C-alpha positions as CSV (number, residue, x, y, z in Angstrom):
1,X,-110.1,77.6,-51.0
2,X,-113.0,77.8,-48.5
3,X,-115.6,77.9,-51.3
4,X,-114.5,74.3,-52.1
5,X,-115.9,73.1,-48.7
6,X,-119.5,72.7,-49.8
7,X,-118.4,70.9,-53.0
8,X,-116.2,68.6,-51.0
9,X,-118.9,67.8,-48.5
10,X,-120.9,66.2,-51.3
11,X,-118.0,64.5,-52.9
12,X,-115.7,63.2,-50.2
13,X,-116.7,63.9,-46.6
14,X,-113.4,62.8,-45.1
15,X,-111.5,65.2,-47.4
16,X,-113.9,67.9,-46.3
17,X,-113.3,67.0,-42.6
18,X,-109.5,67.4,-43.3
19,X,-110.2,71.0,-44.3
20,X,-112.5,71.6,-41.4
21,X,-110.2,69.8,-39.0
22,X,-106.5,70.4,-38.1
23,X,-105.1,69.0,-41.4
24,X,-106.2,72.0,-43.4
25,X,-103.0,72.8,-45.2
26,X,-102.2,69.3,-46.4
27,X,-105.8,68.6,-47.4
28,X,-106.2,71.9,-49.4
29,X,-102.9,71.2,-51.1
30,X,-103.9,67.6,-52.0
31,X,-107.4,68.6,-53.3
32,X,-106.1,71.5,-55.3
33,X,-103.4,69.3,-56.8
34,X,-106.0,66.7,-57.8
35,X,-108.2,69.4,-59.2
36,X,-105.3,70.9,-61.3
37,X,-104.3,67.4,-62.6
38,X,-107.7,66.2,-63.5
39,X,-109.8,69.4,-64.1
40,X,-107.0,71.7,-65.2
41,X,-107.9,74.3,-62.6
42,X,-107.8,74.9,-58.9
43,X,-110.2,77.8,-58.9
44,X,-113.4,76.8,-57.1
45,X,-115.7,78.2,-59.8
46,X,-113.6,76.6,-62.4
47,X,-113.8,73.2,-60.6
48,X,-117.6,73.5,-60.3
49,X,-117.9,74.4,-64.0
50,X,-115.6,71.5,-65.1
51,X,-117.7,69.1,-63.0
52,X,-121.0,70.4,-64.3
53,X,-119.7,70.3,-67.9
54,X,-118.4,66.7,-68.1
55,X,-119.8,63.8,-66.0
56,X,-116.9,61.6,-66.8
57,X,-114.4,64.2,-65.6
58,X,-116.6,64.7,-62.5
59,X,-116.5,61.0,-61.8
60,X,-112.7,60.9,-62.4
61,X,-112.3,63.8,-59.9
62,X,-114.5,62.2,-57.3
63,X,-112.7,58.9,-57.7
64,X,-109.3,60.6,-57.2
65,X,-110.6,62.3,-54.1
66,X,-112.0,59.0,-52.7
67,X,-108.6,57.4,-53.4
68,X,-106.8,60.2,-51.6
69,X,-109.2,59.7,-48.7
70,X,-108.5,56.0,-48.7
71,X,-104.8,56.6,-48.7
72,X,-105.0,58.9,-45.8
73,X,-107.1,56.4,-43.8
74,X,-104.6,53.7,-44.6
75,X,-101.8,55.8,-43.3
76,X,-103.8,56.5,-40.1
77,X,-104.4,52.8,-39.7
78,X,-100.8,52.0,-40.1
79,X,-99.8,54.6,-37.5
80,X,-102.4,53.1,-35.1
81,X,-101.1,49.6,-35.7
82,X,-97.5,50.8,-35.2
83,X,-98.5,52.3,-31.9
84,X,-100.2,49.1,-30.8
85,X,-97.1,47.1,-31.7
86,X,-95.0,49.5,-29.7
87,X,-97.2,49.1,-26.6
88,X,-97.3,45.4,-27.0
89,X,-93.5,45.2,-27.4
90,X,-93.0,47.3,-24.2
91,X,-95.3,45.0,-22.2
92,X,-93.6,41.9,-23.6
93,X,-90.2,43.4,-22.6
94,X,-91.5,43.9,-19.1
95,X,-92.6,40.3,-18.9
96,X,-89.2,39.0,-20.2
97,X,-87.4,41.2,-17.7
98,X,-89.6,39.9,-14.8
99,X,-89.0,36.3,-15.9
100,X,-85.3,37.0,-15.9
101,X,-85.6,38.4,-12.4
102,X,-84.1,41.7,-13.5
103,X,-84.6,44.7,-11.2
104,X,-85.3,46.8,-14.3
105,X,-88.7,44.9,-14.6
106,X,-89.9,47.0,-11.6
107,X,-89.1,50.3,-13.4
108,X,-92.6,50.6,-14.9
109,X,-94.1,49.8,-11.5
110,X,-91.9,52.3,-9.7
111,X,-92.6,55.1,-12.3
112,X,-96.3,54.3,-12.2
113,X,-96.4,54.5,-8.4
114,X,-94.5,57.8,-8.4
115,X,-96.8,59.4,-10.9
116,X,-100.0,58.2,-9.2
117,X,-98.8,59.2,-5.7
118,X,-97.6,62.6,-7.1
119,X,-101.0,63.2,-8.7
120,X,-102.9,62.1,-5.5
121,X,-100.8,64.4,-3.3
122,X,-101.0,67.3,-5.7
123,X,-104.8,66.9,-6.0
124,X,-105.2,66.6,-2.2
125,X,-103.1,69.8,-1.7
126,X,-105.1,71.7,-4.3
127,X,-108.4,70.6,-2.7
128,X,-107.3,71.0,0.9
129,X,-105.2,74.2,0.7
130,X,-105.9,77.6,-0.7
131,X,-103.5,78.1,-3.6
132,X,-101.8,81.6,-3.6
133,X,-102.9,83.7,-6.5
134,X,-99.4,84.1,-7.9
135,X,-99.0,80.3,-8.1
136,X,-102.4,79.3,-9.5
137,X,-101.2,79.0,-13.1
138,X,-98.2,76.9,-12.1
139,X,-100.3,74.7,-9.9
140,X,-102.9,74.2,-12.6
141,X,-100.3,73.4,-15.1
142,X,-98.7,70.9,-12.8
143,X,-102.0,69.2,-11.9
144,X,-103.0,69.0,-15.5
145,X,-99.6,67.4,-16.4
146,X,-99.9,64.9,-13.6
147,X,-103.5,64.1,-14.6
148,X,-102.3,63.3,-18.1
149,X,-99.5,61.2,-16.8
150,X,-101.9,59.3,-14.4
151,X,-104.1,58.6,-17.4
152,X,-101.2,57.2,-19.3
153,X,-100.3,55.0,-16.3
154,X,-103.8,53.6,-16.1
155,X,-103.9,53.0,-19.9
156,X,-100.6,51.1,-19.7
157,X,-101.7,48.8,-16.9
158,X,-105.4,48.4,-17.8
159,X,-105.1,48.6,-21.5
160,X,-107.7,49.7,-24.0
161,X,-111.3,48.9,-24.0
162,X,-112.7,45.7,-25.5
163,X,-114.3,47.6,-28.4
164,X,-111.0,49.3,-29.2
165,X,-109.3,45.9,-29.1
166,X,-111.9,44.5,-31.5
167,X,-111.4,47.5,-33.8
168,X,-107.6,47.0,-33.7
169,X,-108.0,43.3,-34.5
170,X,-110.3,44.2,-37.5
171,X,-107.8,46.8,-38.7
172,X,-104.9,44.3,-38.5
173,X,-106.9,41.7,-40.4
174,X,-108.0,44.2,-43.1
175,X,-104.4,45.4,-43.6
176,X,-103.1,41.8,-43.7
177,X,-105.5,41.0,-46.5
178,X,-104.2,43.7,-48.8
């Protein structure tokens, strides 16, 4: 199916990016399904011949690919919005627990402190001390894991950037209008 890539780059760039990205299997299956349904073939040379032969069929094929691309983007947007709602819900829960004077409200603070202190200590040890050769892989893995956790802690407390928040608001508005 790789011969389809140049054809797709001209017809539906996002579909082509699926193929060039990590969604290869699903994208190829989707494109070949559309080609079989509309053009009667999933052979790259047969697709090119069918498109060259009939402009109306070519337009129908291009429209179906664009619709598939739009559907994929809509699903991605819905997943992002669900993630935003999840984060917002977690923060609201923390506020409600704090208002109720529940000790559970300090759970996020405690976990955040443990992660950040753990990352700082581990980073200090790695910089300050020579890591034995037989432990370098383990130390690197641990430091990388703690760095990811520290990044998540900062994202939780600081939130996303203003541009990202504007994008999310625009996505919510666009999806609400549908």
